[in-house]
C-alpha positions as a Markdown table, in Angstrom:
| # | Residue | x | y | z |
|---|---|---|---|---|
| 1 | Unk | 93.4 | 99.8 | 87.5 |
| 2 | Unk | 95.5 | 102.9 | 88.4 |
| 3 | Unk | 95.7 | 105.7 | 85.9 |
| 4 | Unk | 99.0 | 106.6 | 84.4 |
| 5 | Unk | 100.2 | 110.2 | 84.9 |
| 6 | Unk | 99.5 | 111.3 | 81.3 |
| 7 | Unk | 96.4 | 109.2 | 80.5 |
| 8 | Unk | 93.3 | 111.1 | 79.7 |
| 9 | Unk | 90.0 | 110.2 | 81.3 |
| 10 | Unk | 86.7 | 111.8 | 80.6 |
| 11 | Unk | 85.8 | 114.6 | 83.0 |
| 12 | Unk | 83.3 | 113.7 | 85.7 |
| 13 | Unk | 81.2 | 116.1 | 87.9 |
| 14 | Unk | 82.2 | 116.1 | 91.6 |
| 15 | Unk | 80.6 | 117.6 | 94.7 |
| 16 | Unk | 82.0 | 120.6 | 96.5 |
| 17 | Unk | 81.4 | 121.2 | 100.1 |
| 18 | Unk | 82.6 | 123.1 | 103.1 |
| 19 | Unk | 84.8 | 121.6 | 105.9 |
| 20 | Unk | 85.1 | 124.2 | 108.6 |
| 21 | Unk | 86.7 | 127.2 | 106.7 |
| 22 | Unk | 88.0 | 125.2 | 103.8 |
| 23 | Unk | 86.4 | 124.2 | 100.6 |
| 24 | Unk | 86.6 | 120.5 | 99.8 |
| 25 | Unk | 85.9 | 118.2 | 96.9 |
| 26 | Unk | 84.6 | 114.7 | 97.0 |
| 27 | Unk | 86.8 | 112.8 | 94.6 |
| 28 | Unk | 85.1 | 109.9 | 92.7 |
| 29 | Unk | 86.6 | 106.5 | 93.2 |
| 30 | Unk | 87.9 | 106.2 | 89.7 |
| 31 | Unk | 90.2 | 109.2 | 90.5 |
| 32 | Unk | 91.5 | 107.8 | 93.8 |
| 33 | Unk | 95.0 | 109.0 | 94.7 |
| 34 | Unk | 97.6 | 107.0 | 96.6 |
| 35 | Unk | 98.9 | 108.2 | 100.0 |
| 36 | Unk | 97.5 | 110.6 | 102.5 |
| 37 | Unk | 98.7 | 113.9 | 101.1 |
| 38 | Unk | 98.5 | 115.8 | 97.8 |
| 39 | Unk | 100.1 | 118.8 | 96.2 |
| 40 | Unk | 97.6 | 121.3 | 94.7 |
| 41 | Unk | 98.5 | 124.0 | 92.2 |
| 42 | Unk | 96.7 | 126.4 | 89.9 |
| 43 | Unk | 97.1 | 126.5 | 86.2 |
| 44 | Unk | 94.9 | 129.4 | 85.0 |
| 45 | Unk | 91.4 | 128.5 | 86.0 |
| 46 | Unk | 92.3 | 124.8 | 86.6 |
| 47 | Unk | 93.3 | 123.2 | 89.8 |
| 48 | Unk | 95.9 | 120.4 | 89.6 |
| 49 | Unk | 96.0 | 117.8 | 92.3 |
| 50 | Unk | 98.9 | 115.3 | 92.5 |
| 51 | Unk | 99.9 | 112.7 | 95.1 |
| 52 | Unk | 102.9 | 113.5 | 97.3 |
| 53 | Unk | 105.3 | 110.7 | 96.4 |
| 54 | Unk | 107.6 | 109.1 | 99.0 |
| 55 | Unk | 111.2 | 110.0 | 98.3 |
| 56 | Unk | 113.3 | 107.4 | 96.6 |
| 57 | Unk | 116.5 | 105.9 | 98.0 |
| 58 | Unk | 118.7 | 108.5 | 96.4 |
| 59 | Unk | 116.7 | 111.3 | 98.0 |
| 60 | Unk | 116.9 | 109.6 | 101.4 |
| 61 | Unk | 120.6 | 109.1 | 101.1 |
| 62 | Unk | 121.1 | 112.8 | 100.1 |
| 63 | Unk | 119.0 | 113.8 | 103.2 |
| 64 | Unk | 121.1 | 111.7 | 105.5 |
| 65 | Unk | 124.3 | 113.2 | 104.0 |
| 66 | Unk | 123.1 | 116.6 | 105.0 |
| 67 | Unk | 122.3 | 115.7 | 108.6 |
| 68 | Unk | 125.0 | 116.3 | 111.2 |
| 69 | Unk | 126.9 | 113.1 | 112.3 |
| 70 | Unk | 126.6 | 111.6 | 115.7 |
| 71 | Unk | 128.5 | 113.3 | 118.5 |
| 72 | Unk | 132.0 | 112.3 | 119.6 |
| 73 | Unk | 132.6 | 108.7 | 120.6 |
| 74 | Unk | 132.5 | 109.6 | 124.3 |
| 75 | Unk | 128.8 | 110.6 | 123.9 |
| 76 | Unk | 128.0 | 107.0 | 122.9 |
| 77 | Unk | 127.8 | 104.7 | 126.0 |
| 78 | Unk | 130.1 | 101.7 | 126.1 |
| 79 | Unk | 128.2 | 98.4 | 126.1 |
| 80 | Unk | 129.9 | 95.3 | 127.5 |
| 81 | Unk | 129.8 | 92.5 | 125.1 |
| 82 | Unk | 129.2 | 89.5 | 127.4 |
| 83 | Unk | 129.9 | 86.0 | 126.1 |
| 84 | Unk | 126.9 | 83.8 | 125.3 |
| 85 | Unk | 126.2 | 81.1 | 127.9 |
| 86 | Unk | 125.9 | 77.6 | 126.5 |
| 87 | Unk | 122.6 | 76.0 | 127.1 |
| 88 | Unk | 121.6 | 72.4 | 126.9 |
| 89 | Unk | 118.7 | 72.2 | 124.5 |
| 90 | Unk | 118.0 | 68.5 | 124.4 |
């Protein structure tokens, strides 16, 4: 059952280890996070790890509104719309 953002669970000890030059933590299964990326921040001596959420539809539409439009119509190749040939199916 996924935990809600503000629900409180008892702390559990986790293992720290080195992965090349980075320190890593093995997260127990009951603290699984969705996705493949997280945001990490520091609050005093605490580290806060939260999942990176996919942007919603409104964020996607806002991003598209900022992108430059397609080039002039002459940059888009003309495609002949050929009539469909009738075929005998039975």
